[in-house]
C-alpha positions, 0 to 999 in steps of 0.5 A: 523458513520464517521471515526475519524480523528486522530492526528499522530506523525511522523512516527507512527500514534497512531490511537486508540484514547482511548489508545493515549489521548492528554496530556500536555507533548505531544509536547515533545513526538513529539520531541523525535519521530523526533529526533529518526527518524533523525537516518534514515540516507541516507546511499544509495548514488546511489538512490533518498531517499527524495521526493521534499516534503521531504517524505522519500523513503525507500530503503535497507540501509536507515533505522535502523530496530532495532531503528524503531522496538523499537519505534513501540513496544512503541506505542502498535499498530496493523496493518491490511492487506487486500487482495482479492482472488476470482475466479481463484485467490484462487490458490494464497492464500496459497503462499501469506499467508505463505510468509506474515505470515513469512515476513510481520511485523514479531514479531508484531501483524498483522490482515490479512483480506482475502476476498474470494468467496471460503472460504471452499477451504482454507486449514488450515494455521498455523499463527504466535502467534501474527497474526490473519487471518480473512476470509470474505466470498464474496456473489454473488454480481455484485460488485465482478465481477471485483475486480479491479473496486470494491475493493476501494468501498469495502475497504472504506465500511469495514473500516467504519464498521469494520476495524477502530475499530480493527487496527491502520494501514491498507495495501492493498496487491495483493493476487498474490504475494509472500514475499521474504524478511522482510517487517518491520515497516519501511513501517509505516506512515500516507499515504504510496505508493509504486513506480512502478517497471516499472518506472525504465525502459524506458517508454512504450506506452500502448494504452489500459491503456491510460487515457481519459482526461475527466476521474476523474483520468486524470493527466495533462501532466508533472504534475505527481510525481511518478507512484505508484502501486496499488498492495501495498499501505496503511497507517493509517486507517483514511488516507486509508479511505479517499483515498479509498472513494475518488477513489471509488467516481471517479470510480463510476463517470467514470463508469457512463460516460462510462469510464473504462479500464485496470489499472483504479483503479491504475490511480485513486490511482495515481490521489489521491496521486498527490493531497494528497502527500504520507508521505512515499514512498516505493522503488520498492524493496517492489513490484519488477516485476521479469521480470525486472532487475536493479542494484538499487534493492539490495533486492526484498521484494515482487514480483508478481506471474505471470499468463500465460498471459503476463503482460503489463506495465501501461502507465506513459507518464504523470509522470515526469521523475524519476531518482534513481541516485543522 
């Protein structure tokens, strides 16, 4: 069964067609939505708030949460969060779930989908009344030996078989993070990407993650827009399905050609988003690496929990220079 292609009204995409049928007055609804979003004034003057293709870049101080909350409630939407905790990453479940339950779309219904190979080790987690946790056991399967290579394929499969029937929006979030501040409906849009926090520092050479020119993820020199992290992305179920299906196909083809390496799924994500521009970008506030510092970051909404091994920055040589100041 193919995933349906749904029309959407900026900035919220009514995905469940049975609840959002077209009507003679639909154009006026679109007009109201656009008028309301004009209240998202660029109150920040020290950062870039709009892309060259006119997609908003969300920072603290660039939106009114009250207005967006009221608009979101009218749509009767459900958002899903997918995360993976296998092998050693089981240790991050409690920290992630407790912080996400508190800060992710607080007050709005959220379905959390947790893929894990140790469901019996998950202690009882108290969820907010509007939230639901679905634990999806992972079987002994070669696909799960490297989640970074397989999660796109797994996501596209579950979107097609299950998630498209249960949620309107879907976001993929790494399990080894903690939410530190509210992440609200300002993140909701058709195709949403998060700018990597490593893009605010001088670019570093990382030969281990250098893209092969013959890879399906290769981006010609100087043709990138931003560097997006694969730790937090999402959008409407239909758009996330197309993204994950395309990235999965590229990863499979690269694997058949013997091309693999660190950050490989993130490079495929960036390649897809170069060809299919995000409709909304989240600033590095939404996934900020605490090893870095920047005066542009007023709120750290989500941060990774580092393991003992030191993180290496992904190589971003092919990305055009990005400046936060305007």
